[in-house]
Residue frames relative to the residue before (quaternion, step in Angstrom):
aa qw qx qy qz dx dy dz
M 1.0000 0.0000 0.0000 0.0000 0.00 0.00 0.00
N 0.3837 -0.7065 0.5521 0.2207 3.58 -1.06 0.82
N 0.3479 -0.7789 0.4824 0.1988 3.56 -0.29 1.28
K 0.6246 0.5681 -0.3478 0.4075 3.60 1.05 -0.69
S 0.6933 0.4720 -0.2790 0.4676 3.57 1.16 -0.51
H 0.6933 0.4391 -0.2667 0.5054 3.59 1.25 -0.15
P 0.3883 -0.7812 0.4307 0.2313 3.61 -0.25 1.24
L 0.6585 0.5161 -0.3313 0.4362 3.61 1.04 -0.67
L 0.7398 0.3755 -0.2175 0.5142 3.59 1.21 -0.47
N 0.5334 0.6073 -0.4093 0.4234 3.58 1.26 -0.02
R 0.3579 -0.7907 0.4522 0.2054 3.54 -0.15 1.34
R 0.6637 0.5128 -0.3195 0.4410 3.57 0.90 -0.90
A 0.6651 0.4894 -0.3083 0.4722 3.57 0.94 -0.89
F 0.6217 0.5563 -0.3353 0.4376 3.56 1.06 -0.79
V 0.6736 0.4857 -0.2926 0.4741 3.57 0.92 -0.92
E 0.6489 0.5174 -0.3249 0.4535 3.59 0.96 -0.88
M 0.6261 0.5257 -0.3387 0.4657 3.56 1.03 -0.77
G 0.6507 0.5288 -0.3148 0.4449 3.56 0.98 -0.85
L 0.6331 0.5293 -0.3392 0.4516 3.58 1.02 -0.76
G 0.6921 0.4772 -0.2826 0.4620 3.55 1.08 -0.71
L 0.7802 0.3692 -0.1795 0.4720 3.57 0.99 -0.83
G 0.5314 -0.6060 0.4311 0.4056 3.57 1.18 -0.46
A 0.6278 -0.6008 0.3463 0.3534 3.51 -1.07 0.78
S 0.6072 0.5903 -0.3704 0.3816 3.62 1.03 -0.65
A 0.6628 0.5141 -0.3119 0.4462 3.56 1.17 -0.49
L 0.5956 0.6235 -0.3566 0.3596 3.60 1.21 -0.29
W 0.7158 0.5030 -0.2542 0.4123 3.52 1.12 -0.64
P 0.8755 -0.1314 -0.0671 0.4602 3.58 -1.31 0.02
G 0.7854 0.3047 -0.2575 0.4734 3.53 -0.88 1.03
N 0.2930 -0.7965 0.4969 0.1813 3.63 1.23 -0.08
G 0.8237 -0.1436 0.0446 0.5467 3.57 0.73 1.08
L 0.5420 0.6293 -0.4110 0.3759 3.61 1.19 -0.37
V 0.5981 0.5588 -0.3611 0.4468 3.59 1.08 -0.66
L 0.6498 0.5149 -0.3117 0.4643 3.56 0.98 -0.89
M 0.6709 0.4957 -0.3116 0.4550 3.57 0.87 -0.90
A 0.6292 0.5258 -0.3367 0.4629 3.59 1.03 -0.76
A 0.6469 0.5148 -0.3199 0.4627 3.57 1.00 -0.80
Q 0.6400 0.5195 -0.3304 0.4598 3.57 1.03 -0.76
R 0.6444 0.5045 -0.3283 0.4716 3.59 0.99 -0.82
S 0.6485 0.5350 -0.3197 0.4370 3.56 0.95 -0.90
S 0.6558 0.5260 -0.3223 0.4351 3.57 0.98 -0.80
K 0.6992 0.4428 -0.2631 0.4959 3.57 1.22 -0.48
R 0.4658 0.7038 -0.4364 0.3118 3.59 1.27 -0.19
L 0.4122 -0.6748 0.5534 0.2619 3.55 -1.06 0.80
E 0.2986 -0.7969 0.4986 0.1648 3.57 -0.35 1.23
E 0.6465 -0.5752 0.3490 0.3597 3.56 -1.19 0.60
D 0.7006 0.4449 -0.2889 0.4773 3.60 1.11 -0.49
D 0.4383 0.6637 -0.4756 0.3757 3.58 1.27 0.22
P 0.5036 -0.6795 0.4327 0.3122 3.65 -0.74 0.94
A 0.6501 0.5299 -0.3237 0.4379 3.61 1.14 -0.51
N 0.6443 0.5628 -0.3146 0.4113 3.58 1.20 -0.38
I 0.5804 -0.5224 0.4793 0.4007 3.54 -1.35 0.25
K 0.3111 -0.7537 0.5570 0.1578 3.54 -1.02 0.88
L 0.2626 -0.7598 0.5735 0.1576 3.59 -0.43 1.16
A 0.0090 0.8166 -0.5708 0.0851 3.56 -0.66 1.15
H 0.2132 -0.7562 0.5966 0.1637 3.54 -1.33 0.06
R 0.4726 -0.6709 0.5044 0.2685 3.53 -1.17 0.74
L 0.0443 -0.8152 0.5768 -0.0280 3.58 -0.72 1.11
N 0.3562 -0.6795 0.5963 0.2362 3.54 -1.10 0.75
A 0.3687 -0.7753 0.4667 0.2126 3.57 -0.31 1.25
R 0.6715 0.5239 -0.3019 0.4283 3.60 1.10 -0.62
S 0.8047 0.3154 -0.1408 0.4828 3.60 1.06 -0.61
I 0.4854 0.6771 -0.4467 0.3261 3.61 1.19 -0.24
T 0.2659 -0.7806 0.5494 0.1349 3.58 -0.89 0.95
D 0.6401 -0.5060 0.3965 0.4207 3.56 -1.27 0.23
D 0.6165 0.5316 -0.3512 0.4626 3.60 1.05 -0.65
D 0.6159 0.5295 -0.3418 0.4726 3.60 1.06 -0.73
L 0.6741 0.4905 -0.2983 0.4649 3.58 0.89 -0.92
L 0.6275 0.5194 -0.3392 0.4705 3.59 1.03 -0.71
F 0.6242 0.5333 -0.3317 0.4647 3.58 0.99 -0.82
L 0.6690 0.4952 -0.3048 0.4629 3.59 0.88 -0.92
K 0.6177 0.5239 -0.3429 0.4759 3.57 1.04 -0.69
Q 0.6578 0.5359 -0.3105 0.4287 3.57 0.95 -0.88
I 0.7275 0.3854 -0.2523 0.5084 3.61 1.05 -0.60
G 0.6408 -0.6066 0.2969 0.3651 3.56 1.25 0.43
M 0.3606 0.7371 -0.5060 0.2658 3.60 1.16 0.39
R 0.0966 -0.8062 0.5830 0.0290 3.56 -0.92 0.97
W 0.7608 0.2863 -0.1522 0.5623 3.57 1.29 -0.27
A 0.0874 -0.7939 0.6008 0.0327 3.56 -1.18 0.59
R 0.2296 -0.6826 0.6687 0.1851 3.49 -1.38 0.44
L 0.1645 -0.8180 0.5481 0.0582 3.58 -0.56 1.17
E 0.1483 -0.7859 0.5988 0.0426 3.56 -0.85 1.07
F 0.2085 -0.8423 0.4949 0.0463 3.56 -0.59 1.24
G 0.4844 -0.6825 0.4375 0.3288 3.61 1.21 0.07
T 0.6797 -0.4863 0.3680 0.4075 3.55 -1.18 -0.62
E 0.5004 0.6833 -0.4180 0.3286 3.57 1.25 -0.18
E 0.6256 -0.5160 0.4225 0.4048 3.53 -1.27 0.40
T 0.0968 -0.8059 0.5840 0.0045 3.56 -0.86 1.01
P 0.1809 -0.8046 0.5558 0.1049 3.62 0.05 1.20
F 0.6543 -0.5230 0.3761 0.3961 3.54 -1.20 0.54
E 0.6453 0.5391 -0.3287 0.4301 3.59 0.94 -0.84
Y 0.6456 0.5086 -0.3208 0.4708 3.58 1.04 -0.74
L 0.6445 0.5188 -0.3128 0.4664 3.55 0.98 -0.86
R 0.6693 0.4885 -0.3005 0.4723 3.58 0.91 -0.87
A 0.6468 0.5139 -0.3245 0.4607 3.60 0.96 -0.81
T 0.6421 0.5114 -0.3233 0.4709 3.59 1.03 -0.74
Q 0.6250 0.5262 -0.3303 0.4725 3.57 1.02 -0.77
Q 0.6741 0.4881 -0.2959 0.4689 3.59 0.93 -0.88
R 0.6155 0.5455 -0.3430 0.4538 3.57 1.06 -0.71
C 0.6540 0.4903 -0.3112 0.4848 3.59 0.94 -0.83
A 0.6336 0.5548 -0.3310 0.4256 3.57 0.98 -0.83
R 0.6076 0.5617 -0.3566 0.4338 3.60 1.08 -0.63
Y 0.7214 0.3666 -0.2316 0.5399 3.57 1.25 -0.38
G 0.6306 -0.6027 0.3131 0.3756 3.54 1.21 0.56
M 0.6070 0.5698 -0.3538 0.4263 3.60 1.22 0.33
R 0.2247 -0.7417 0.6193 0.1261 3.50 -1.13 0.83
I 0.4290 -0.6868 0.5216 0.2687 3.58 -1.15 0.63
F 0.2315 -0.7863 0.5607 0.1172 3.57 -0.71 1.09
S 0.8151 0.0039 0.0254 0.5787 3.59 0.97 -0.80
G 0.2131 -0.7711 0.5909 0.1042 3.51 -1.26 0.57
V 0.1385 -0.7792 0.6084 0.0590 3.55 -1.15 0.70
H 0.0555 0.7530 -0.6549 0.0309 3.55 -0.92 0.96
Y 0.3799 -0.7991 0.4297 0.1802 3.55 -0.59 1.21
A 0.2690 0.7458 -0.5544 0.2531 3.59 1.06 0.57
Y 0.6243 0.5496 -0.3455 0.4346 3.59 1.08 -0.64
R 0.6470 0.5292 -0.3204 0.4458 3.61 1.18 -0.44
S 0.3652 0.7316 -0.4932 0.2970 3.58 1.24 0.05
L 0.4666 -0.6752 0.4905 0.2929 3.58 -0.90 0.88
K 0.5502 0.5853 -0.4014 0.4399 3.57 1.18 -0.41
V 0.6737 0.4728 -0.2807 0.4938 3.57 1.06 -0.79
Q 0.7841 0.3998 -0.2062 0.4276 3.56 0.62 -1.14
L 0.7407 0.3238 -0.2229 0.5449 3.58 1.24 -0.29
G 0.5082 -0.7009 0.3972 0.3044 3.58 1.24 0.32
Q 0.3427 0.7651 -0.4827 0.2533 3.58 1.03 0.71
P 0.6531 -0.5015 0.3731 0.4274 3.61 -1.21 0.35
G 0.7486 0.3683 -0.2926 0.4672 3.56 -1.04 0.84
R 0.4387 0.7263 -0.4521 0.2752 3.60 1.23 -0.03
D 0.6006 0.5880 -0.3758 0.3902 3.59 1.04 -0.66
Q 0.6210 0.5405 -0.3464 0.4498 3.59 1.06 -0.65
D 0.6748 0.4750 -0.2919 0.4835 3.60 0.96 -0.84
I 0.6194 0.5252 -0.3405 0.4740 3.58 1.07 -0.70
E 0.6425 0.5159 -0.3293 0.4610 3.59 0.99 -0.76
T 0.5900 0.5465 -0.3644 0.4695 3.60 1.08 -0.63
Y 0.6794 0.4749 -0.2903 0.4781 3.58 0.93 -0.86
R 0.6198 0.5319 -0.3441 0.4631 3.61 1.00 -0.72
T 0.6325 0.5168 -0.3292 0.4738 3.60 1.00 -0.77
F 0.6241 0.5378 -0.3280 0.4622 3.58 1.02 -0.84
L 0.6530 0.5068 -0.3159 0.4658 3.61 0.93 -0.84
R 0.6389 0.5182 -0.3324 0.4613 3.58 0.96 -0.80
D 0.6618 0.5033 -0.3092 0.4616 3.58 0.98 -0.83
L 0.6075 0.5314 -0.3557 0.4713 3.60 1.03 -0.70
G 0.6534 0.5194 -0.3131 0.4531 3.57 0.94 -0.87
R 0.6461 0.5256 -0.3218 0.4503 3.58 0.94 -0.85
L 0.7369 0.3966 -0.2144 0.5038 3.58 1.09 -0.73
E 0.4265 -0.7354 0.4300 0.3040 3.58 1.34 0.17
I 0.3396 0.6742 -0.5536 0.3516 3.54 0.96 0.99
P 0.3498 -0.8461 0.3612 0.1766 3.57 -0.21 1.28
V 0.8090 0.2661 -0.1000 0.5145 3.64 1.06 -0.61
A 0.1006 -0.7363 0.6643 0.0807 3.54 -1.24 0.69
S 0.1876 -0.7976 0.5675 0.0813 3.57 -0.58 1.17
Y 0.0435 0.7978 -0.5978 0.0654 3.58 -1.03 0.81
D 0.1834 -0.7470 0.6228 0.1430 3.56 -1.34 0.20
F 0.1968 -0.7810 0.5832 0.1058 3.58 -1.26 0.16
H 0.4470 0.6749 -0.4791 0.3394 3.58 0.33 1.26
P 0.1314 -0.8003 0.5835 0.0429 3.59 0.17 1.27
A 0.8223 0.2248 -0.1896 0.4872 3.58 -1.19 0.64
N 0.3480 0.7557 -0.4897 0.2609 3.58 1.12 0.59
T 0.1486 -0.7294 0.6571 0.1187 3.55 -1.26 0.57
Y 0.2878 -0.8115 0.4897 0.1375 3.58 -0.54 1.19
T 0.8352 0.0816 0.0195 0.5434 3.58 0.93 -0.80
T 0.2766 -0.7466 0.5760 0.1854 3.54 -1.25 0.44
N 0.8111 0.0001 0.0147 0.5847 3.59 1.22 -0.27
Q 0.2913 -0.6718 0.6356 0.2447 3.52 -1.41 0.19
V 0.0340 -0.8257 0.5621 -0.0331 3.58 -0.73 1.04
E 0.4504 -0.6476 0.5352 0.3021 3.53 -1.34 0.22
R 0.0378 0.7714 -0.6331 0.0519 3.55 -0.93 0.96
R 0.8292 -0.0366 -0.0377 0.5565 3.57 -0.67 1.11
G 0.7124 -0.4631 0.2439 0.4675 3.56 1.15 0.63
Y 0.6742 0.4466 -0.3146 0.4970 3.63 1.18 -0.22
I 0.4653 -0.6779 0.5041 0.2643 3.57 -1.27 0.45
A 0.0642 0.8101 -0.5736 0.1033 3.58 -0.78 1.05
R 0.5976 -0.5672 0.4465 0.3491 3.51 -1.36 0.37
E 0.1235 -0.7640 0.6301 0.0634 3.54 -1.13 0.79
F 0.0253 -0.7716 0.6333 0.0540 3.57 -1.18 0.57
S 0.0339 -0.7728 0.6330 -0.0293 3.52 -0.97 1.04
I 0.4399 -0.6927 0.4994 0.2780 3.58 -0.74 1.00
A 0.6447 0.5248 -0.3354 0.4433 3.59 0.92 -0.82
D 0.6717 0.4802 -0.3035 0.4754 3.59 0.90 -0.86
F 0.6332 0.5320 -0.3388 0.4487 3.57 1.00 -0.77
R 0.7072 0.4642 -0.2768 0.4559 3.57 0.76 -1.01
N 0.7694 0.4088 -0.2004 0.4481 3.60 0.90 -0.90
K 0.8105 0.2944 -0.1222 0.4914 3.60 1.06 -0.69
V 0.7885 0.3721 -0.1540 0.4648 3.58 1.02 -0.81
E 0.6733 0.5599 -0.3225 0.3595 3.57 0.78 -1.01
K 0.1338 0.7483 -0.6445 0.0823 3.51 -1.12 0.80
Q 0.5135 -0.6285 0.4771 0.3372 3.57 -1.16 0.49
H 0.3247 -0.7995 0.4777 0.1648 3.56 -0.44 1.24
F 0.7916 0.2982 -0.1248 0.5185 3.57 1.05 -0.74
E 0.7131 -0.4854 0.3066 0.4024 3.52 -1.32 0.19
R 0.7885 0.0768 -0.0487 0.6082 3.57 1.26 -0.29
E 0.5565 -0.5797 0.4646 0.3721 3.57 -1.30 0.08
Y 0.2665 -0.7448 0.5934 0.1487 3.55 -1.27 0.49
S 0.3614 -0.7558 0.5145 0.1827 3.55 -0.79 1.09
A 0.6577 -0.4892 0.3918 0.4178 3.55 -1.32 0.24
E 0.6196 0.5551 -0.3469 0.4332 3.60 1.01 -0.77
E 0.6571 0.5050 -0.3105 0.4656 3.58 0.98 -0.81
I 0.6761 0.4818 -0.3025 0.4682 3.61 0.88 -0.92
W 0.6083 0.5340 -0.3557 0.4672 3.60 1.06 -0.66
A 0.6459 0.5178 -0.3285 0.4547 3.60 0.95 -0.81
H 0.6769 0.4812 -0.2967 0.4713 3.59 0.96 -0.82
Y 0.6291 0.5178 -0.3363 0.4722 3.59 1.03 -0.75
T 0.6477 0.5232 -0.3166 0.4544 3.58 0.94 -0.88
Y 0.6353 0.5286 -0.3250 0.4597 3.59 0.95 -0.86
F 0.6622 0.5114 -0.2954 0.4612 3.57 0.94 -0.94
V 0.6979 0.4757 -0.2861 0.4526 3.60 0.76 -1.01
K 0.6506 0.5150 -0.3251 0.4537 3.58 0.93 -0.81
A 0.6696 0.4949 -0.2968 0.4675 3.59 1.17 -0.56
V 0.7856 0.3632 -0.1829 0.4663 3.61 0.92 -0.84
L 0.5801 0.6168 -0.3867 0.3654 3.61 1.06 -0.58
P 0.6360 0.5182 -0.3620 0.4427 3.67 0.89 -0.68
V 0.6328 0.5132 -0.3325 0.4750 3.60 1.07 -0.70
A 0.6285 0.5267 -0.3327 0.4656 3.57 1.00 -0.80
E 0.6590 0.5042 -0.3078 0.4656 3.58 0.96 -0.83
E 0.6605 0.5177 -0.3094 0.4472 3.59 0.95 -0.84
T 0.7704 0.3812 -0.1788 0.4787 3.56 0.98 -0.87
G 0.4933 -0.6889 0.4128 0.3342 3.59 1.26 -0.10
V 0.4920 0.6427 -0.4395 0.3894 3.59 1.21 0.43
K 0.3000 -0.7551 0.5579 0.1690 3.57 -1.00 0.85
L 0.3082 -0.7460 0.5681 0.1606 3.55 -0.92 1.01
A 0.1004 -0.8229 0.5593 -0.0049 3.57 -0.59 1.20
L 0.2080 -0.8280 0.5170 0.0627 3.57 -0.34 1.33
H 0.2967 -0.7568 0.5652 0.1408 3.58 -0.73 1.16
P 0.4668 -0.6636 0.4912 0.3170 3.64 -1.01 0.67
D 0.5999 -0.5634 0.4308 0.3703 3.56 -1.31 0.28
D 0.0877 -0.8096 0.5800 -0.0217 3.53 -0.69 1.19
P 0.4889 -0.3282 -0.7780 0.2188 1.60 -1.06 2.28
P 0.5551 -0.6475 0.4122 0.3203 3.60 -1.15 0.56
I 0.2516 0.7432 -0.5596 0.2670 3.53 0.29 1.37
A 0.5454 -0.6989 0.3592 0.2916 3.57 -0.74 1.10
K 0.8046 0.0318 -0.0053 0.5929 3.61 1.07 -0.60
M 0.0232 0.7891 -0.6124 0.0431 3.57 -0.94 0.94
N 0.8638 0.0383 -0.0391 0.5008 3.55 -1.00 0.88
G 0.7247 -0.4732 0.2355 0.4420 3.55 1.04 0.82
V 0.6912 0.4303 -0.2768 0.5103 3.61 1.26 0.11
A 0.4378 -0.7029 0.4994 0.2547 3.57 -0.84 1.00
K 0.2017 -0.7466 0.6210 0.1273 3.55 -1.23 0.62
L 0.3917 -0.7833 0.4606 0.1447 3.52 -1.03 0.91
F 0.7925 0.3522 -0.1490 0.4750 3.57 0.88 -0.97
T 0.3138 0.7584 -0.4820 0.3068 3.47 0.80 1.23
H 0.7788 0.1641 -0.0881 0.5990 3.58 1.30 0.10
Y 0.7288 -0.4509 0.3083 0.4129 3.53 -1.33 0.28
D 0.6552 0.5384 -0.3284 0.4158 3.59 0.89 -0.90
G 0.6180 0.5502 -0.3494 0.4396 3.59 1.06 -0.66
Y 0.6594 0.4936 -0.3010 0.4805 3.56 0.98 -0.83
R 0.6469 0.5131 -0.3318 0.4562 3.59 0.96 -0.75
Q 0.6361 0.5155 -0.3301 0.4697 3.58 1.04 -0.75
A 0.6478 0.5105 -0.3189 0.4670 3.59 0.98 -0.82
E 0.6247 0.5361 -0.3357 0.4579 3.58 1.04 -0.72
K 0.6384 0.5132 -0.3245 0.4730 3.58 1.03 -0.75
I 0.6310 0.5319 -0.3340 0.4553 3.58 0.98 -0.81
A 0.6736 0.4896 -0.2842 0.4753 3.58 1.08 -0.78
G 0.4052 -0.7711 0.4309 0.2358 3.59 1.27 -0.02
G 0.6690 -0.5217 0.3074 0.4309 3.57 1.07 0.63
S 0.3155 0.7743 -0.4988 0.2283 3.59 1.21 0.28
G 0.4586 -0.6824 0.5046 0.2635 3.55 -1.03 0.81
N 0.6541 0.5093 -0.3091 0.4661 3.59 1.27 -0.19
W 0.6262 0.4726 -0.3548 0.5086 3.58 1.28 0.22
G 0.2530 0.7586 -0.5738 0.1765 3.55 -0.95 0.90
L 0.6467 -0.5671 0.3961 0.3213 3.53 -1.31 -0.33
T 0.2020 -0.5894 0.7461 0.2349 3.37 -1.54 0.34
F 0.1492 -0.8299 0.5335 0.0658 3.56 -0.13 1.27
C 0.1559 -0.7962 0.5827 0.0484 3.56 -0.44 1.28
V 0.3369 -0.7629 0.5198 0.1851 3.55 -0.34 1.27
G 0.6358 0.5455 -0.3317 0.4338 3.58 1.00 -0.78
T 0.6652 0.4947 -0.3066 0.4678 3.58 0.87 -0.93
W 0.6827 0.4832 -0.3033 0.4566 3.57 0.85 -0.91
S 0.6331 0.5156 -0.3261 0.4764 3.58 1.11 -0.65
E 0.5879 0.5729 -0.3644 0.4398 3.60 1.12 -0.61
G 0.7074 0.4911 -0.2626 0.4351 3.56 0.99 -0.85
G 0.2159 -0.8174 0.5096 0.1599 3.58 1.14 -0.55
K 0.8516 -0.1359 0.1121 0.4936 3.56 -1.01 -0.86
E 0.5980 0.5990 -0.3579 0.3943 3.60 1.18 -0.44
M 0.5801 0.6348 -0.3626 0.3591 3.61 1.23 -0.29
G 0.5291 -0.6423 0.4139 0.3691 3.62 1.19 -0.19
K 0.7536 -0.0312 0.0117 0.6565 3.57 1.09 -0.74
D 0.4399 -0.6977 0.4909 0.2806 3.58 -1.03 0.74
V 0.7667 -0.3714 0.2530 0.4585 3.57 -1.33 0.08
F 0.7170 0.4627 -0.2663 0.4482 3.59 0.82 -0.96
E 0.6237 0.5172 -0.3357 0.4804 3.58 1.09 -0.64
M 0.6334 0.5191 -0.3323 0.4679 3.58 1.04 -0.72
I 0.6454 0.5139 -0.3237 0.4633 3.57 0.96 -0.83
R 0.6797 0.4772 -0.3004 0.4690 3.58 0.91 -0.85
D 0.6742 0.4887 -0.2991 0.4660 3.59 0.99 -0.79
F 0.7972 0.2878 -0.1661 0.5039 3.60 0.31 -1.21
G 0.6636 0.4950 -0.3146 0.4644 3.59 0.95 -0.77
G 0.6446 0.5345 -0.3163 0.4458 3.56 1.04 -0.75
R 0.7129 0.3928 -0.2398 0.5291 3.58 1.26 -0.43
G 0.5492 -0.6478 0.3808 0.3657 3.58 1.26 0.32
K 0.5001 0.6842 -0.3999 0.3491 3.60 1.19 0.49
I 0.5870 0.4833 -0.4082 0.5052 3.60 1.21 0.29
F 0.1661 -0.8186 0.5477 0.0490 3.56 -0.59 1.20
E 0.7953 0.0630 0.0249 0.6024 3.57 1.09 -0.74
V 0.1669 -0.7891 0.5869 0.0709 3.60 -1.10 0.71
H 0.2085 -0.7176 0.6487 0.1438 3.53 -1.07 0.85
F 0.2093 -0.8281 0.5178 0.0482 3.52 -0.33 1.37
R 0.2738 0.7711 -0.5067 0.2714 3.55 0.19 1.35
N 0.2424 -0.7570 0.5937 0.1254 3.54 -1.16 0.69
V 0.1528 -0.7644 0.6175 0.1048 3.57 -1.31 0.38
S 0.6401 -0.5735 0.3666 0.3564 3.54 -1.24 0.47
S 0.7840 -0.1164 0.1473 0.5917 3.59 1.05 -0.78
P 0.5679 -0.5585 0.4474 0.4066 3.60 -1.23 0.17
L 0.6745 -0.4455 0.3926 0.4387 3.54 -1.35 0.16
P 0.4672 0.0281 -0.8712 -0.1483 1.66 -2.40 0.76
H 0.7732 0.2378 -0.1581 0.5662 3.62 1.20 -0.01
F 0.1290 0.7839 -0.6039 0.0653 3.57 -0.97 0.81
V 0.1960 -0.7118 0.6561 0.1564 3.49 -1.41 0.33
E 0.4333 -0.6753 0.5238 0.2861 3.58 -0.94 0.84
T 0.1279 -0.8165 0.5626 0.0223 3.58 -0.99 0.84
F 0.5779 -0.4771 0.4899 0.4453 3.49 -1.37 -0.06
P 0.6761 -0.5525 0.2909 0.3911 3.61 -1.09 0.60
D 0.7012 0.4557 -0.2775 0.4729 3.62 1.11 -0.55
D 0.7041 0.5265 -0.2280 0.4185 3.60 1.24 -0.29
G 0.6402 0.5273 -0.3355 0.4466 3.63 1.21 0.17
Y 0.6867 -0.5057 0.3356 0.4001 3.55 -1.29 -0.11
M 0.6277 0.5334 -0.3436 0.4510 3.60 1.18 -0.40
D 0.3838 -0.6994 0.5538 0.2384 3.58 -1.00 0.87
M 0.2263 -0.8354 0.4877 0.1140 3.57 -0.03 1.29
Y 0.5554 0.5570 -0.4249 0.4481 3.60 1.13 -0.27
Q 0.6564 0.5002 -0.3184 0.4665 3.60 0.92 -0.82
V 0.6010 0.5407 -0.3546 0.4698 3.59 1.14 -0.61
M 0.6683 0.4891 -0.3030 0.4715 3.59 0.86 -0.94
K 0.6475 0.5197 -0.3162 0.4590 3.56 0.96 -0.85
A 0.6500 0.5156 -0.3191 0.4582 3.60 0.95 -0.86
L 0.6311 0.5291 -0.3324 0.4596 3.59 1.02 -0.76
R 0.6793 0.4709 -0.2940 0.4799 3.59 0.96 -0.80
E 0.6090 0.5642 -0.3572 0.4281 3.58 1.08 -0.62
V 0.7192 0.3707 -0.2500 0.5318 3.61 1.10 -0.56
R 0.4739 -0.7146 0.3986 0.3254 3.56 1.36 0.29
F 0.1746 0.7731 -0.5753 0.2019 3.56 0.97 0.87
N 0.0088 0.8166 -0.5762 0.0317 3.59 -0.84 0.97
G 0.4094 0.6907 -0.4866 0.3444 3.56 1.17 0.62
A 0.6853 -0.4675 0.3577 0.4288 3.56 -1.28 -0.40
A 0.1114 -0.7432 0.6557 0.0732 3.54 -1.19 0.74
E 0.0687 -0.8348 0.5445 -0.0443 3.55 -0.73 1.12
P 0.4967 -0.5739 0.5372 0.3680 3.57 -1.17 0.49
D 0.1527 -0.8041 0.5726 0.0478 3.57 -1.04 0.74
H 0.8348 -0.0044 -0.0338 0.5494 3.59 -0.83 1.00
V 0.0131 -0.8468 0.5316 -0.0116 3.57 0.79 1.03
P 0.4324 -0.6952 0.5011 0.2802 3.63 -0.75 0.96
Q 0.4883 -0.6881 0.4729 0.2539 3.55 -1.24 0.55
L 0.1929 -0.7641 0.6094 0.0871 3.55 -0.77 1.12
A 0.7078 -0.4489 0.3217 0.4404 3.57 -1.27 0.29
G 0.8305 0.2069 -0.1727 0.4875 3.56 -0.86 1.01
D 0.5306 0.6526 -0.4031 0.3606 3.59 1.24 -0.15
T 0.0917 0.7411 -0.6628 0.0558 3.53 -1.09 0.89
G 0.7810 0.3586 -0.2130 0.4648 3.59 -1.27 -0.03
V 0.8308 -0.1113 0.1091 0.5343 3.58 -0.65 -1.13
R 0.4000 -0.7443 0.4604 0.2719 3.59 1.31 0.20
R 0.0880 -0.8787 0.4668 0.0480 3.51 0.73 1.17
A 0.6723 0.4906 -0.3206 0.4523 3.59 0.83 -0.90
G 0.6838 0.4842 -0.2911 0.4618 3.58 0.87 -0.92
T 0.6376 0.5242 -0.3229 0.4631 3.56 1.04 -0.78
A 0.6543 0.5043 -0.3136 0.4683 3.58 0.90 -0.90
Y 0.6165 0.5486 -0.3342 0.4553 3.58 1.03 -0.81
C 0.6964 0.4778 -0.2762 0.4587 3.58 0.83 -1.03
I 0.6849 0.4910 -0.3019 0.4458 3.59 0.82 -0.97
A 0.6455 0.5114 -0.3308 0.4608 3.60 0.92 -0.82
Y 0.6523 0.5081 -0.3122 0.4679 3.58 0.97 -0.84
M 0.6673 0.4997 -0.2995 0.4641 3.57 0.93 -0.91
R 0.6401 0.5294 -0.3327 0.4464 3.58 0.97 -0.82
A 0.6488 0.5084 -0.3177 0.4687 3.58 0.98 -0.81
L 0.6525 0.5042 -0.3182 0.4678 3.60 0.95 -0.84
L 0.6600 0.5212 -0.3110 0.4427 3.57 0.95 -0.90
R 0.6656 0.4936 -0.3187 0.4601 3.60 0.88 -0.86
R 0.6490 0.5025 -0.3206 0.4728 3.58 0.98 -0.81
A 0.6580 0.5115 -0.3179 0.4519 3.61 0.91 -0.86
N 0.6578 0.5034 -0.3181 0.4612 3.58 0.95 -0.82
E 0.6376 0.5141 -0.3319 0.4679 3.59 1.02 -0.70
E 0.7093 0.4649 -0.2673 0.4575 3.57 0.96 -0.88
V 0.7149 0.4448 -0.2641 0.4704 3.57 0.91 -0.91
G 0.3431 -0.7563 0.4943 0.2570 3.57 1.03 -0.78
């Protein structure tokens, strides 16, 4: 072979190229290192306001400092804090925010289960007191510049019918047949129609949405999981596209009303949802109405599904991430119902690290492809 005719073996040309490009480009890959560096310099970093914020769901009452250190170690910068039903004074909320900040994490969304009160969701006496607790929570989020409050509205819900092993890990299973034949029971003294639940939801939203608007907090409505029209004698509303559209009308076009879009729940419903995952992202996400995303996969649509890690279900989660970036979604995306790996307890560190690493890789690839 004539070395002078082959640029990779022509020593003089190789050296001249190095003088022009810098020594870092001369070594392994013959220029691939340089190209990788150029791509990296254009990457949308996770702390860029335009980017999706990878976050994790934390129980504010039980999270330990070791848990927070672990999350810092895997690069978590955002959190969704869930406070349960207990009284949450402003000072406690602020102290929790400061505690997360010591580990490099900011709070993107907050959850207080005052909205889950049966007095609120079934229109019982005393609901105004529970609604006022939630209104106070929204005001406190606004004072602390926490931008989102996530909530749901499905009294008498049953989330699971079994825990099963899939690929060696432990995950939630739901079977309509098992639910109807083995689990379902009427929780209350009578059944509740969709019209009644709509009236109670409307009362709640009309009471809390003005506070959200005043304080700059966005209300993010989670769909009903699983998306079944009636469970345990109580109708459910947010099991399909039409339910979300009706809720949007009730909110009167407010910029502070939108979705916690649960990819797993929507995948559970399949064709029965009215619009698929990607149509929902283009519709609500394209109008800036998706505030938060639960990034979860499932084995199949109903009548039976098992929750999975993001790489192990029927939904192509890379295409989901890409679709979110195409509509310029820049809210928080979180692992949801993380399956249990060997040795996992508490925040399920191994499973959480698995999900976050997978999501981070998908996000970087999507940002490179979408631009």
